[in-house]
N, C-alpha and C positions, 0 to 999 in steps of 0.2 A: 449553469448549462442551459438556462432559458427554456426549460420544459422539453427540449429536444436533446437527446444524448448523442454526441458524436463519438462513437466508440473508438474510432481510430485515433482521434485526438486525445481521448481520455487515457487510452492504454499505451500509446506510442510517443507521447510528448510530455515533457516535464515542465513546460511553460504554463504560467498562469496559476489560477487558484481553483480550488474544488470545494464545494460545500459538503457538509457532513453527510447528508442523505446519499448523494451519488457516490461518495467515498465508501460508505458502509456497504452499498450494493456491489461496487467493484471489488472491494476487499473480500467480501463473502464469496463472490464469484471466483476470484483467483484462488482463495484457500480451498473452495469446493473442488475446483479443477485439480488442484494438487492432491487432495484427499482421494478423489475418484481415480486419478492416475495411480496412486499408491495401491489402492484396493484392487484395481483391475489387472495391472501389469505384474507378472511374476518376477521373481528375483533375477533370473537370468536375463529376461527381456528388459528389466529395469536398468541393469548395468549398461545395456546397449543403447536404449532409447533415452535414458535420463540425461545424457549429454546434450540432447537436442531439446528436450522438453523443459528442463529446469532453467536454462539460461533465458528462454523466452518468458517463463513465468516470473523470474526474478527481475527482468527488465521491465515488464509491464507493472510489476509491483513497485519498482523504484519510481516509475513515472507517476503512478497513482499516489503513492506516499509523498512524493515531492510536491505535487499540487496541493495536497491537504496541508502539508507543513507550510507551504507558502500562504495558505489561507489563515494559518495561525500566526503568520509573521516570522516564521523561522526559515532557516536555510534548508534547501532540499537535500543537502549533504547529510542531514540527520537520518535520512532514509537508509543510509549505509549501515548505521548502528542497528536500526530496527530490523533490517533484513538479515544482518549477521546474527542477531539474537534469535530470530525466527529459524534460520537454518540450523543454528546450534542446538535448539531444543526440539526440532522436528524429527520424528513424529511424537516423541515423548521425552521429557527431561529425565536425566539419570543422576548426575552428580552435583557437587556444590557449585561449579561454574554455571551449570544450567539453571540453578536457583538464581544466580545473579543476572543471567540473561532473561530469566522469567520476570524479574523486577523491572528490567528495561522494557519488556513487552507490556507489563501492566501500566507503566508510565505512558507508553505509546497509545494504549487503548484509551486511557483517560484523556490524554492530550489531543488525540485525533478523533476519537469516537464520541466523546462526551462534551468537551468544551466547545463553545461556538467559535467561529472565525472572527477575525478582527472586523470591527465595524468600519465601513467606508473603505476607500482605496488604501492600499499599502504599496510598497515598492515592487510588488509582484503583479499588481493589476487591480482592477475594480472588484468590489465585493460581488461574488457570484450570485448572492441572493437579492441584491439590489443593484442591478447594472445601471450604468449611467444612461439617462434619457437622451435619445438621439434627436 
């Protein structure tokens, strides 16, 4: 992201690659927004406004996840599995299937939050930490 964060491109486009640092910041921001929304909005208002809030959060999450997956050399479509697992266990896991979704989320945390991106350019673009010299 070259020191400057273009928030519109980060949250609204799934093209390109995203380094680990900006990914963690954006993911924390989106999860924090969802948690604050859950805490502030009552049950009745939640059923009315959730139809507008959650699609936006999920779309932004899909874009951020796709970029980070691209940085790891994987298809952005894996974001669908991660988001499905997150929605399934939010706000707290309950049953056996939630345990399985939790395993998928642990994989996602390790894959996207711990492991570095691919060195050099890949099919999704240049390395965001070492952009090509102009």
